[in-house]
C-alpha positions, -999 to +999 in steps of 0.1 A: +626+194+023+660+181+017+669+144+015+674+128+048+654+154+067+623+143+086+592+163+087+581+173+124+547+154+128+523+178+144+490+173+162+471+184+131+489+158+110+478+130+134+443+144+135+443+144+097+453+108+096+425+098+121+398+115+106+407+117+070+424+083+065+410+061+092+375+075+091+372+081+129+347+105+144+363+132+164+349+119+197+363+084+187+397+097+181+398+118+212+388+089+235+415+066+220+449+060+238+481+063+217+486+024+215+450+021+202+455+047+175+488+031+165+471-003+162+442+011+142+468+031+119+491+000+114+460-020+105+451+005+079+486+005+064+486-033+063+454-031+044+468-007+020+497-029+012+473-058+008+455-040-019+487-031-036+497-068-035+465-077-052+470-051-077+506-063-087+493-099-090+467-086-113+494-068-133+516-097-132+490-121-145+478-098-172+515-094-185+528-129-177+526-141-216+550-114-224+573-116-193+607-132-192+610-164-173+618-158-136+598-125-135+578-125-103+551-101-090+577-088-066+601-080-093+574-062-112+562-039-082+584-043-050+566-034-018+582-024+014+563-053+030+583-077+007+614-076+028+610-099+056+632-095+084+651-126+094+643-133+130+665-154+152+654-179+178+653-163+211+677-178+238+665-188+271+686-159+288+671-134+264+635-149+273+642-146+311+655-109+306+623-099+287+601-118+314+617-099+343+612-065+325+576-073+318+569-085+354+584-053+368+565-031+346+531-048+352 
């Protein structure tokens, strides 16, 4: 596929992730809600990035005698989780708006 195109995700792709990557049994996967599956998958992704973070720290400390000053583990092996989004404080108006939406849904 060309750059910028997204692959269409199929049910088979999701099943492959559930059974192959997450190690779920067929029955477990079929009983899960979509939200439960997403939580399980996001936890899996978080654990994968934690392992990569450990690996880059090992690489950093093994190579640190040979590195220039100012080199950090994040510079050696950048991960998508390194970029923290700056969150702004929520205004009272925004909180009230979200609270109303929540109360109307539930």
